[in-house]
Each structure stands twice: as C-alpha cells, then as structure tokens.
C-alpha positions in Angstrom: -1.4 -24.8 17.6 -3.6 -22.5 15.7 -7.3 -21.5 16.8 -9.1 -19.5 14.0 -11.3 -16.8 15.8 -12.5 -15.0 12.7 -12.3 -15.4 8.9 -13.2 -12.5 6.8 -12.9 -11.4 3.2 -9.6 -9.6 4.0 -8.1 -11.0 7.2 -8.1 -14.0 9.5 -7.7 -13.6 13.1 -6.0 -16.5 15.0 -4.7 -17.4 18.5 -1.7 -19.3 17.8 0.5 -21.1 20.5 4.1 -20.4 19.7 7.4 -21.6 21.4 9.6 -18.5 21.2 13.3 -18.7 20.7 13.9 -18.3 24.4 12.0 -21.4 25.2 8.8 -19.6 26.5 5.6 -20.8 25.2 3.0 -18.1 24.5 -0.5 -17.4 22.9 -0.2 -14.7 20.3 -3.1 -13.1 18.5 -2.2 -13.0 14.8 -3.8 -11.3 11.8 -3.1 -13.2 8.6 -3.4 -11.1 5.5 -2.9 -12.2 1.8 -0.6 -9.2 1.1 -0.9 -6.2 -1.2 0.6 -4.0 -3.6 0.9 -0.2 -3.8 2.3 2.2 -6.5 3.8 5.6 -6.6 2.8 6.9 -9.9 5.2 9.5 -11.2 4.7 11.6 -14.3 7.4 12.8 -16.5 7.3 16.3 -15.1 7.9 15.0 -11.4 4.1 15.0 -10.5 2.9 12.2 -8.3 -0.7 11.0 -8.6 -2.2 10.3 -5.1 -5.7 9.5 -3.9 -7.6 11.1 -1.0 -9.6 8.2 0.1 -12.2 7.7 2.9 -10.9 5.2 5.5 -13.3 4.5 8.2 -10.7 2.9 10.5 -8.5 6.0 10.2 -11.4 8.3 11.0 -12.1 9.9 7.5 -10.0 10.9 4.4 -6.3 10.3 4.1 -3.8 10.8 1.4 -2.4 7.6 -0.1 -0.8 6.0 -3.2 -2.9 3.6 -5.0 -2.9 0.2 -3.4 -4.9 -3.0 -3.1 -4.9 -6.5 -1.9 -3.5 -9.4 -3.7 -5.9 -11.9 -5.1 -5.2 -15.6 -4.7 -2.1 -16.5 -6.5 -1.7 -13.1 -8.0 1.8 -11.7 -8.8 2.4 -8.6 -6.7 3.3 -6.6 -10.1 0.2 -7.6 -11.7 -1.7 -6.3 -8.6 0.1 -3.1 -8.7 -0.7 -2.6 -12.3 -4.4 -3.5 -11.7 -4.7 -1.2 -8.9 -3.1 1.8 -10.6 -5.5 1.7 -13.4 -8.6 0.9 -11.2 -8.0 3.7 -8.7 -6.6 6.5 -10.7 -7.1 5.6 -14.4 -3.6 5.2 -15.5 -1.6 2.6 -16.9 2.4 2.5 -16.8 4.9 1.4 -19.2 7.5 0.7 -16.4 7.4 -0.5 -12.9 10.4 -0.7 -10.4 10.0 -2.4 -7.0 10.9 0.2 -4.2 10.6 -2.1 -1.2 8.4 -5.0 0.4 7.4 -3.8 3.7 5.9 -5.4 6.9 2.9 -3.2 7.9 2.6 -4.4 11.6 4.9 -7.3 12.3 3.9 -7.3 15.9 0.6 -8.9 15.2 0.1 -9.2 11.3 2.0 -10.9 8.5 0.9 -8.5 5.8 3.6 -7.4 3.3 3.0 -4.5 0.8 5.1 -4.6 -2.2 5.7 -0.9 -3.1 6.4 0.0 -6.7 7.3 3.2 -8.7 5.3 3.5 -11.9 6.6 5.7 -14.8 5.6 6.1 -18.5 1.9 6.8 -17.4 -0.7 6.7 -19.9 -4.5 7.2 -19.6 -6.4 4.2 -18.9 -9.9 3.7 -17.4 -10.6 4.2 -13.8 -12.9 1.4 -12.2 -13.7 2.0 -8.5 -15.1 -0.8 -6.3 -18.3 0.2 -4.7 -16.6 0.6 -1.4 -13.9 3.0 -2.7 -14.6 6.6 -2.0 -11.8 8.7 -3.2 -10.6 11.7 -5.3 -7.3 11.7 -7.4 -4.9 14.4 -6.4 -1.9 15.4 -8.3 1.1 17.3 -6.9 4.8 17.9 -7.4 6.8 15.1 -5.6 8.4 17.9 -3.4 5.0 19.0 -2.1 4.0 15.5 -1.3 7.2 15.2 0.8 6.3 18.5 2.5 2.9 17.0 3.3 4.7 14.1 5.1 6.9 16.5 7.1 3.9 18.6 8.2 1.7 15.4 9.1 -0.9 15.8 6.4 0.2 12.4 4.8 0.4 9.9 7.5 -0.1 6.5 5.7 3.0 4.3 6.1 2.9 2.6 2.7 2.7 6.1 1.1 5.4 7.6 3.3 7.7 4.8 2.3 7.0 5.0 -1.3 7.2 8.7 -1.8 10.3 9.1 0.4 12.1 6.2 -1.6 11.3 7.8 -4.9 12.3 11.2 -3.6 15.6 9.9 -2.3 16.3 7.8 -5.3 15.4 10.6 -7.7 17.5 13.2 -5.8 20.5 11.0 -5.9 20.5 11.0 -9.8 
C-alpha cells in the first residue's frame, strides 16, 4: 500500500507499506524522483569544466559537474547533452557513460547517469532562473586534490571525476 504525502515538481514523498524479504512488514518513507544525468566535461588539454553553484539545502555554494533532472520520457544521454550546454555553454562531440549511481538508496529511488563528455565546442549557456552558478575550469588533477581536501563534496561530482581520473590514468 502507498500513501502519497507530498507531490512536488521534483520529488514525491510516499509512505509505503512493504513486506521485507525476512517477512516483516514495515512502513517506509520513500522519495520518488524521475532521475537525472550529470556530465564530466573534459577538454582536450585535460581541463575539466565544473560549476560552483548555490545550493540552499547544502548551505551555500558547492562545486559540481553539470547535471539536471530527466524530463518525462527523456533519454539520459539527451538530458546530459542538454544540461551540458544549458549550464556551462558547451556541446560535446562524444559522450561515454561512466556509471549510473543510486544517490540515497535508504530512502530514495533517484538514479543519476554520469557521463564523460569530450570534443567540447562552444554552445550557448541558458540558465534557469533558479540556477545561480559560475563556471570554473581546472586541471583534472587539481579537481581530484579538491576532493581529497574536502572542497568538492558532492557525490555525483566525486564519482564522475574519480572515474575519469582512474580511466585516463590507466591508459
């Protein structure tokens, strides 16, 4: 049984009565989310393009890779390409899926599809009115150091940057 508590433009909060594999029945608070795509934009010289975006829930500005929510029926790759251009003003000639991650599986079903984008060419940035951000470019190695020193704390960004760093260093 599912009881909808709240339905917003991004998430739906439900109380769901669930029979667990051990036979116990419990009520679980569950957040339903349509999913998202995120992109590690990598220039030919090894520079990554990040954003420093205001996030109210996180208490201020944080470093992130470009990302956004999937529209109904939207393919994750199309979403990644759209968000790349909207947020940082670049298009890419090539995308590679790095991982599809569960963000908080204890209470939410959100999956973020994380891509690497290469062959970057200038496009047109088109921020939504609720997006307050600046575009930051830095060498990939510097971004990894910012993970290590705690400057970069966003999980999708950490997963994406580390996946690119590991894959590129193995070549």
